[in-house]
C-alpha positions in Angstrom: -4.5 21.3 27.8 -3.7 18.7 25.1 -1.8 20.0 22.1 -3.9 19.4 19.0 -2.3 18.8 15.6 -4.3 19.0 12.3 -2.6 17.3 9.4 -4.7 18.3 6.4 -2.6 16.4 3.7 -1.9 13.3 5.8 1.1 12.3 7.9 3.4 9.3 8.2 1.9 6.7 10.4 5.0 6.4 12.6 5.0 10.2 13.1 1.3 10.1 14.2 2.1 7.2 16.6 5.1 9.1 18.0 3.0 12.2 18.6 0.1 10.4 20.1 2.5 8.4 22.3 3.9 11.7 23.6 0.4 12.9 24.5 -0.5 15.0 21.5 -3.8 14.7 19.7 -3.5 14.3 15.9 -6.4 14.7 13.4 -5.8 13.8 9.7 -8.4 15.5 7.7 -8.5 17.7 4.6 -10.7 20.8 4.7 -11.7 23.3 2.1 -10.9 26.9 2.8 -14.0 28.0 4.7 -14.1 24.9 6.8 -10.4 25.1 7.5 -10.8 28.6 8.8 -13.3 27.3 11.4 -11.3 24.2 12.3 -8.1 26.1 13.0 -9.8 27.7 15.9 -9.4 24.4 17.7 -5.8 23.4 16.8 -2.4 24.4 18.0 -0.5 23.0 15.0 -1.3 22.8 11.3 0.8 20.4 9.2 0.4 20.6 5.4 2.0 19.3 2.3 1.3 20.8 -1.1 -2.4 20.4 -1.5 -3.5 22.7 1.3 -3.1 26.5 0.6 -2.6 28.6 3.7 -3.4 32.1 2.5 -4.2 35.4 4.3 -7.9 34.7 5.0 -7.1 31.4 6.7 -4.3 33.0 8.6 -6.5 35.8 9.7 -9.1 33.4 11.0 -6.5 31.4 12.9 -4.9 34.5 14.4 -8.2 36.0 15.5 -9.0 32.8 17.3 -5.6 32.9 18.9 -4.8 29.2 19.3 -2.8 28.2 16.3 1.0 28.6 17.1 2.8 26.9 14.2 2.3 25.9 10.6 4.6 23.1 9.3 5.1 22.4 5.6 6.1 18.7 5.2 8.6 19.3 2.4 10.8 22.0 0.9 8.8 24.7 -0.8 6.7 27.2 1.2 5.0 28.8 -1.7 1.6 27.4 -0.7 1.8 29.4 2.6 1.8 33.2 3.0 4.9 32.9 5.2 5.7 36.5 6.1 2.0 37.3 6.7 1.7 34.3 9.1 4.8 35.4 11.0 3.5 38.9 11.2 0.6 37.5 13.1 2.8 35.7 15.5 2.5 32.2 13.9 5.7 30.2 13.5 6.2 28.8 10.0 8.6 25.8 9.5 9.4 23.2 7.0 11.4 20.0 6.5 13.9 21.0 3.9 16.3 18.0 4.0 13.8 15.1 4.2 12.9 14.7 0.6 16.0 15.8 -1.3 17.2 12.4 -2.3 13.7 11.3 -3.4 13.2 14.3 -5.7 16.7 14.0 -7.1 16.1 10.3 -8.0 12.8 11.3 -9.7 14.7 13.9 -11.8 17.2 11.3 -12.8 14.5 8.8 -13.5 12.8 11.2 -15.8 16.0 11.7 -17.7 16.3 8.0 -18.3 12.6 7.9 -19.3 13.2 10.6 -21.9 16.5 9.3 -23.2 15.1 5.8 -23.7 11.4 6.5 -24.5 10.3 4.5 -21.4 7.3 6.8 -20.9 6.0 6.3 -24.4 7.0 2.7 -25.2 5.2 1.5 -22.1 2.0 3.0 -23.5 2.4 1.8 -27.1 3.2 -1.7 -26.1 0.0 -1.9 -24.1 -1.8 -0.8 -27.3 -0.4 -3.9 -29.0 2.3 -2.0 -31.0 5.9 -3.1 -31.5 7.7 0.2 -32.4 11.3 -0.9 -31.9 12.7 1.2 -34.7 11.0 4.4 -33.4 12.7 4.3 -30.0 16.4 4.7 -30.8 17.5 6.5 -27.6 20.6 8.2 -26.3 22.9 7.6 -23.4 23.2 10.0 -20.4 26.9 9.4 -20.1 28.8 12.2 -21.7 25.9 14.6 -21.8 25.8 18.0 -20.1 23.3 18.5 -17.3 22.5 22.1 -16.5 21.0 22.7 -13.0 19.0 25.8 -12.4 19.4 26.4 -8.6 21.9 24.7 -6.4 20.2 23.8 -3.2 20.0 20.5 -1.4 17.9 18.7 -4.2 20.1 20.0 -7.0 23.3 18.8 -5.2 21.7 15.4 -4.7 20.8 15.4 -8.4 24.3 16.5 -9.4 26.1 13.8 -7.5 23.9 11.1 -9.1 24.4 12.6 -12.6 28.1 12.7 -12.1 28.1 9.1 -11.2 26.4 8.3 -14.5 29.2 10.1 -16.3 27.4 13.4 -17.0 29.1 16.7 -17.1 27.3 19.0 -14.6 27.1 22.8 -14.7 24.8 25.0 -12.7 23.5 28.5 -12.2 21.8 30.1 -9.2 20.7 33.5 -7.9 23.7 34.0 -5.5 26.5 33.2 -8.0 29.4 30.8 -7.9 29.5 28.6 -4.8 33.0 28.0 -3.5 34.3 24.4 -3.2 31.6 22.8 -5.4 33.0 20.4 -8.0 30.7 21.8 -10.7 31.1 24.8 -13.0 28.9 27.9 -12.5 27.5 29.5 -15.6 25.1 32.5 -16.3 21.6 31.3 -17.1 21.8 32.1 -20.8 25.1 30.2 -21.2 23.8 27.2 -19.3 20.7 27.0 -21.5 22.8 27.1 -24.7 25.2 24.4 -23.5 23.1 21.9 -21.7 21.7 18.7 -23.2 19.4 18.4 -20.1 18.1 21.3 -18.1 16.7 20.5 -14.6 14.9 23.1 -12.4 15.6 23.1 -8.7 14.5 26.4 -7.2 11.5 27.9 -5.4 8.9 30.2 -6.8 6.5 32.8 -5.5 2.8 32.3 -6.3 2.6 35.2 -8.7 6.1 35.0 -10.2 6.5 35.2 -14.0 7.8 32.1 -15.7 11.6 31.8 -15.4 11.7 29.8 -18.7 9.5 31.8 -21.0 9.5 31.6 -24.8 12.6 33.7 -25.1 14.6 31.6 -22.7 13.4 28.3 -24.1 14.5 29.5 -27.5 18.0 29.8 -26.1 18.1 26.2 -25.2 20.4 23.8 -27.2 18.5 22.3 -30.1 17.5 18.7 -29.2 17.8 19.4 -25.5 15.4 18.1 -22.7 13.8 20.0 -19.9 13.1 18.5 -16.5 10.9 20.3 -13.9 10.5 18.8 -10.5 10.5 22.2 -8.8 7.4 24.3 -9.4 5.0 24.5 -12.4 5.0 28.2 -12.5 8.6 28.3 -13.4 7.9 27.2 -17.0 5.7 28.7 -19.6 3.8 25.6 -20.7 2.6 27.1 -24.0 6.1 28.0 -25.0 7.3 24.6 -23.9 4.8 22.8 -26.0 5.5 25.1 -29.0 9.2 24.2 -28.7 8.4 20.5 -28.6 6.1 20.8 -31.6 8.7 22.6 -33.6 11.4 20.1 -32.8 13.6 22.6 -31.1 13.4 20.6 -27.9 13.5 16.8 -28.0 11.4 16.2 -24.9 10.4 17.3 -21.4 9.5 15.8 -18.1 7.1 17.4 -15.6 6.2 16.5 -12.1 4.8 19.9 -11.0 2.1 22.1 -12.5 0.7 25.6 -12.2 -2.7 24.1 -11.4 -2.9 20.8 -9.6 -4.4 18.4 -10.6 -3.3 19.4 -14.0 -6.1 20.5 -16.4 -3.8 21.5 -19.3 -4.9 19.2 -22.1 -1.9 20.1 -24.3 0.5 19.1 -21.6 -1.4 16.0 -20.5 -1.5 14.5 -24.0 1.8 15.7 -25.6 3.7 12.8 -27.0 7.1 14.2 -26.0 6.4 14.9 -22.3 6.9 12.4 -19.5 4.4 13.1 -16.7 4.1 12.4 -13.0 1.5 13.8 -10.6 3.8 15.7 -8.2 5.4 12.6 -6.7 8.9 14.0 -6.1 8.7 13.4 -2.3 6.4 10.4 -2.5 8.7 7.7 -1.3 8.4 5.6 1.9 11.8 6.9 3.0 11.1 10.6 2.4 7.7 10.4 4.1 9.4 8.7 7.1 12.0 11.5 7.3 9.4 14.2 6.8 7.4 12.7 9.7 10.5 12.5 11.9 11.4 16.1 11.3 7.8 17.2 11.8 7.7 15.4 15.2 11.0 17.1 16.1 9.6 20.5 15.3 6.4 20.0 17.3 8.1 18.5 20.3 10.6 21.3 20.3 7.9 23.9 20.5 5.7 22.2 23.1 8.2 20.4 25.3 
């Protein structure tokens, strides 16, 4: 029987060609929950990105049908999949954790430049016919302290690039100081107080409280910037906007949102926030690597 692969959020063309060339059938089609539950009865593999949510009802339907063997998340985070529940039903869950690290790190750095030099705002005002040169006196990244919350693959890629720009890098994480890293570990509260830029690089569970709530944001260094390319749920958006309005924070950059597409009007129109629509892994290179890792996982299971 031909192994059937459903890619609900798309797949790199080279990966599709590689799978089809090896005798697999690949279907690229997004389905809403009820239809997805029906479709999974006819597939061996489900490949998702961030748009498709694979929760217990979907997993139950797939497990009852008995055909689905593996769910692959093309990317790092697994928060859109009920991982342990799927595994309890005998379904393998895998991801591609290394494929997009460089791309997300470059976006985080890009957002820092955007904030430091008002690129996100001057681009808009110039298109409106304004010449606000005096309003956009920026700052250099060199010599500034970057505080990384989390120190996984993406954070390490971000740290190496920041160091090359002359930034001082400190970090905090849940497991404590990591031996042999050329960066200083700090407790979260100290990191927030000392950092000119704070960048988030850690996963989040779907119902987790915000890591950076009003109390934590108040601890941040006056005039600091916040970068979030990790998960929207990690930051209390109301508290963030309040801190920007008061002048406590100078700016923020957000690529991820609690609800996507973002419906938060205050975030969408805030003049101190640089926004991107969850494009951290959206580079040609990352998509190629994600595709390659996905093919490797599938062929490893159905060789």
